[in-house]
C-alpha atoms as one frame of an Amber mdcrd trajectory, in Angstrom:
protein
 -14.476 -27.087 -44.419 -14.179 -29.648 -41.726 -12.675 -29.561 -38.418  -9.797
 -31.999 -39.327  -9.150 -30.050 -42.991  -8.875 -26.821 -40.620  -6.663 -28.909
 -37.812  -4.008 -29.950 -40.797  -3.980 -26.722 -42.570  -3.207 -25.548 -39.544
  -0.152 -27.691 -38.596   0.942 -27.677 -42.261   0.803 -23.281 -41.412   2.449
 -23.707 -38.070   5.337 -26.767 -39.704   6.583 -24.412 -42.314   6.710 -21.034
 -40.197   8.792 -23.118 -38.324  11.121 -24.225 -41.491  11.492 -20.970 -42.417
  12.521 -19.770 -39.051  14.556 -22.710 -37.937  16.790 -21.894 -41.602  17.793
 -18.554 -39.752  18.674 -20.138 -36.480  22.744 -19.795 -36.520  24.623 -21.135
 -33.999  25.408 -18.791 -31.400  21.418 -18.958 -30.942  21.193 -22.660 -30.299
  24.551 -22.603 -27.828  22.527 -19.646 -25.959  22.986 -15.828 -27.132  24.494
 -12.843 -24.801  22.318 -10.593 -23.288  25.073  -8.822 -21.383  29.052  -9.287
 -20.982  30.628  -6.298 -19.598  33.091  -5.348 -17.244  30.676  -2.932 -14.478
  31.907  -0.284 -11.668  29.236  -1.076  -8.549  28.528   2.021  -7.283  27.437
   1.821  -3.086  23.978   1.229  -2.489  20.438   0.778  -3.352  19.887   3.666
  -5.507  23.146   3.254  -7.896  22.461  -0.806  -7.959  23.393  -2.170 -11.567
  20.465  -4.056 -12.599  19.495  -6.375 -15.966  15.187  -6.885 -16.527  13.779
  -9.862 -17.877  10.680  -9.077 -19.570   8.112 -11.733 -21.739  11.068 -14.456
 -22.304   8.588 -17.386 -22.730  10.425 -20.888 -22.790  13.880 -19.791 -21.858
  16.457 -20.373 -18.939  18.626 -17.936 -18.087  22.785 -17.857 -16.730  24.558
 -15.823 -15.034  28.348 -14.903 -14.363  29.755 -12.836 -12.130  33.949 -12.440
 -11.396  35.187  -9.729  -9.130  38.005  -8.009 -10.120  41.118  -8.969  -8.305
  41.591  -5.739  -7.115  38.309  -5.644  -4.736  39.225  -7.097  -1.034  38.582
 -10.100  -0.235  36.056  -9.261   2.925  33.572  -7.792  -0.661  30.512  -9.272
  -1.124  28.083  -8.338  -4.128  24.526  -9.689  -3.601  23.039 -11.437  -6.727
  19.225 -12.058  -6.546  16.099 -12.186  -8.805  13.157 -10.944  -8.078   9.511
  -9.384 -10.061  10.378  -5.964 -10.776   8.063  -4.208  -8.436   8.983  -5.778
  -5.152  13.052  -4.882  -6.684  11.774  -0.980  -6.814  10.219  -1.449  -3.106
  13.614  -3.589  -1.890  15.310   0.067  -3.602  12.825   2.938  -1.826  12.845
   1.114   1.416  16.945   0.861   1.126  16.768  -2.642   3.125  17.669  -5.874
   1.077  14.499  -7.999   2.626  15.954 -10.806   4.355  12.099 -12.091   5.398
  11.569 -12.013   1.551  14.073 -14.447   1.177  12.787 -16.726   4.070   8.916
 -15.735   1.919   9.971 -17.288  -0.606   9.749 -13.788  -3.159  12.820 -14.277
  -5.073  13.057 -16.292  -7.214  16.720 -16.678  -7.521  19.975 -15.429  -4.514
  23.544 -16.082  -4.060  26.542 -14.123  -3.091  29.559 -13.490  -5.244  33.094
 -12.813  -4.053  36.515 -12.346  -4.915  37.378 -16.338  -4.078  35.682 -17.652
  -6.844  33.374 -17.220  -9.953  29.762 -16.962  -9.268  27.689 -18.901 -11.786
  24.012 -19.242 -11.906  22.334 -21.962 -14.370  18.933 -22.921 -15.903  16.960
 -20.013 -13.659  13.657 -20.213 -15.650  11.732 -17.528 -15.637   7.899 -17.902
 -14.797   5.866 -16.954 -17.702   3.891 -14.606 -15.720   5.468 -11.832 -14.024
   8.393  -8.949 -15.012  11.380  -9.835 -13.645  14.640  -8.114 -12.631  18.551
  -9.572 -11.839  20.105  -7.257  -9.486  23.572  -6.974  -8.653  23.511  -4.923
  -4.891  26.795  -3.954  -3.839  26.500  -2.775  -0.072  30.487  -2.049   0.377
  32.084   1.036   1.489  33.375   1.478  -2.175  32.279   0.770  -5.508  33.879
  -2.378  -7.165  34.469  -3.624 -10.085  32.754  -6.714 -11.808  32.731  -8.769
 -15.344  29.173  -9.569 -15.638  27.546 -11.823 -17.361  23.996 -12.303 -18.351
  23.011 -15.049 -21.329  19.400 -16.984 -22.221  18.455 -20.310 -24.103  16.171
 -21.048 -25.622  15.114 -24.429 -22.901  14.039 -26.351 -25.759  16.735 -25.243
 -27.990  17.839 -28.519 -29.768  13.866 -28.433 -31.795  16.032 -25.844 -34.289
  17.603 -29.138 -35.011  15.103 -32.144 -34.866  12.129 -29.330 -36.484  13.300
 -29.703 -39.793  13.645 -33.497 -39.972  10.475 -33.726 -38.259   8.871 -31.293
 -40.719  10.497 -33.318 -43.996   8.849 -35.962 -42.160   5.768 -34.611 -42.026
   5.889 -35.700 -38.460   5.621 -32.168 -36.302   2.128 -31.357 -35.280   1.278
 -28.175 -33.419  -0.432 -29.853 -30.203   2.789 -32.594 -29.780   5.253 -29.204
 -29.978   3.021 -27.069 -27.394   2.859 -29.906 -24.543   6.608 -30.452 -25.140
   7.450 -27.019 -24.517   5.018 -26.392 -21.294   6.123 -29.646 -19.770   9.794
 -28.671 -20.937   9.413 -24.807 -19.265   7.104 -25.874 -15.848   9.408 -29.052
 -15.098   6.596 -29.770 -13.237   2.251 -30.717 -13.256   0.060 -30.144 -11.066
   0.375 -33.607  -9.451   4.357 -32.894  -7.706   3.455 -28.827  -8.080   1.021
 -29.728  -4.761   3.137 -32.348  -3.742   6.239 -30.109  -2.949   4.369 -27.831
  -1.185   5.413 -28.812   1.513   9.159 -30.315   1.627  12.560 -29.369   2.917
  13.997 -28.246  -0.560  13.622 -24.488  -0.629  14.252 -24.126  -4.094  11.028
 -27.087  -4.748   9.099 -25.214  -2.935   9.414 -22.406  -4.482   9.392 -23.606
  -7.642   6.386 -25.398  -7.137   4.613 -22.270  -5.860   5.030 -20.429  -8.401
   4.201 -23.030 -10.618   0.491 -22.783  -9.361   0.452 -19.301  -9.692   1.316
 -19.060 -13.487  -0.661 -22.646 -14.518  -2.756 -23.458 -11.354  -6.553 -24.624
 -12.419 -10.000 -23.948 -10.302  -9.505 -28.090  -9.082  -6.111 -27.082  -8.194
  -7.762 -24.374  -5.655  -9.595 -27.418  -4.194  -6.333 -29.543  -3.480  -4.901
 -26.024  -1.987  -8.078 -25.405  -0.021  -7.534 -28.882   1.503  -3.956 -28.051
   2.043  -4.308 -25.075   4.007  -5.565 -27.750   6.604  -2.183 -30.102   6.620
  -0.460 -30.210   9.745   2.795 -29.359   7.630   3.474 -25.307   8.240   5.317
 -24.883   4.803   2.301 -26.782   3.288   0.306 -23.743   4.900   1.958 -21.392
   3.932   2.751 -22.049   0.419  -0.706 -23.146  -0.200  -1.784 -19.610   1.181
   0.938 -18.082  -1.068   0.062 -20.025  -4.200  -4.178 -19.257  -3.484  -3.203
 -15.358  -3.879  -1.944 -15.493  -6.323  -4.627 -18.206  -8.789  -6.946 -15.488
  -7.384  -5.097 -12.627  -8.378  -4.522 -14.279 -11.861  -8.158 -15.098 -11.936
  -9.347 -12.374 -10.223 -11.581 -14.800  -7.818 -11.852 -12.146  -4.131 -14.432
 -15.512  -3.036 -10.777 -17.213  -2.051 -10.446 -14.356   0.892 -13.105 -16.097
   2.725 -11.335 -19.390   2.820  -7.996 -17.559   3.824  -9.305 -15.491   6.742
 -11.164 -18.780   8.015  -7.860 -20.104   8.014  -5.772 -17.236   9.523  -8.579
 -16.874  12.213  -7.417 -20.879  13.679  -3.766 -20.424  12.524  -1.328 -20.827
  15.278   1.983 -20.740  13.291   3.340 -16.915  12.648   4.699 -17.958   9.517
   1.977 -19.151   7.821  -0.066 -16.019   9.158   1.930 -13.573   7.655   1.391
 -15.795   4.403  -2.057 -15.664   4.613  -2.309 -11.884   5.144   0.430 -11.821
   1.899  -2.640 -13.761  -0.204  -5.191 -11.375   1.311  -3.646  -8.707  -0.344
  -3.629 -10.359  -3.540  -6.850 -11.339  -3.273  -7.675  -7.499  -2.151 -11.273
  -8.588  -0.854 -13.171  -5.887   1.633 -13.820  -8.725   4.077  -9.923  -8.734
   5.016  -9.857  -4.891   5.762  -9.247  -5.891   9.747  -6.724  -8.562   8.920
  -4.949  -5.645   6.508  -5.356  -2.470   8.743  -4.108  -4.866  11.707  -0.626
  -5.985  10.145   0.535  -2.367   9.005   0.553  -1.220  12.204   2.424  -3.550
  13.443   6.473  -4.543  13.159   6.559  -7.256  10.525   8.800  -6.740   7.483
   8.323  -3.398   5.306   7.611  -5.658   2.239   4.705  -6.252   3.588   3.163
  -3.687   4.604   4.168  -1.961   1.405   1.771  -4.820  -0.532  -1.037  -4.311
   2.671  -0.444  -0.580   1.535  -1.116  -1.094  -2.188  -4.074  -3.443  -1.005
  -6.171  -1.058   0.405  -5.825   1.092  -2.462  -6.922  -1.383  -4.775  -9.577
  -2.321  -2.131 -10.483   1.595  -1.071 -12.615   0.890   1.349 -13.826   3.509
   4.800 -12.770   1.482   7.263  -8.937   1.436   6.473  -9.189   5.423   6.638
  -8.450   5.672  10.848  -5.163   3.213  10.071  -4.170   4.931   6.403  -3.802
   8.203   8.716  -2.471   6.844  11.799   0.577   5.254   9.427   0.666   9.127
   7.423   1.424  10.890  10.395   3.601   8.080  12.258   7.087   7.357  12.188
   7.477   5.106   9.212   9.768   4.721   5.482   8.341   7.693   3.318   7.364
   4.676   0.567   5.099   3.328   3.179   3.200   6.456   3.972   2.784   7.662
  -0.131   1.301   4.294  -0.040  -1.174   5.087   2.154  -1.757   8.543   1.263
  -2.493   7.353  -2.113  -4.715   4.639  -0.499  -5.850   7.360   1.230  -7.276
   9.623  -2.322  -8.821   6.598  -3.717 -11.156   6.578  -1.239 -11.504  10.304
  -0.738 -12.326  10.839  -4.142 -14.989   8.653  -3.995 -16.164  10.032  -0.851
 -16.572  12.791  -2.774 -13.290  14.858  -0.725  -9.962  15.234  -0.070  -7.206
  13.483   1.426  -6.078  16.276   3.127  -9.136  16.520   4.808  -9.342  12.554
   5.868  -6.908  13.222   7.841  -7.299  16.898   9.853 -10.690  14.724  10.767
  -8.554  11.728  11.811  -5.959  12.937  13.269  -5.757  12.743  17.506
């Protein structure tokens, strides 16, 4: 069977499948599907926050509405944000909202609901490469009653109307649909993403960085390396963030050297912290000296927790002394537990126990 015939057969099978699927699509699916629509009593505190986790919603955009009850005092606020699921676990365990994390572009969506008006979030596109969680956090003294609605809609909802007609006319091809879908999902291409890393609009910078992490190629890495030397600190910071994410996706630890070289000449503290975060994603032994320096510092707890996880993955004996000091010092339980996990992995490789290493290296 020729390649051309195989391609035609594949297109016809795909088109036929889409035609059958389209016949089952209802008006509600075209207009958007409601995932959650209830009145919730939001309890006070991180442990009792209401969360809605999004997984594998490829090519979907989300919208949400939050209306606080009329009985809620005017001074009350409910924090509504969207973060990677593991990121939320860290925030919850550390009992801190992580304002630094917001500044570092780690929140995909962040708003505050008040009694003045209904909070409306629209067209929130979830990156394909991560599991994300919408969090509705009440830090007021009492519980808060709120009407919460979460909806999702395919970003190309109109295809469910157009495709049957195209199939009948014989105009649907797999390549066209996939290319259009990819473009609409990202709303961006490589050139635009790289350009937007240094602009003033925080949302556009964030979208560009996450797009590169999800779709960046080795050719993009070469450009990102050059942007690390840019005069614009925003470009340098977001380039480091993107390099770390792409490295993690590719499993390319060779990029650690690039990040370390920039760290050694970098003067901007914000950029240096972003480089440290990127080194956590790369998780290479060459970055241990920098990571152990930062985990003992007064930098934000989210970054320190990420460092502990990276040290667990690296499992270098060079980090033993620092891990023991963090465990023995006055730190959060979450950070101590993460450091102990790293220490246990190192101890296992050396044929000993974490307790034995703690005893040996404690002052």
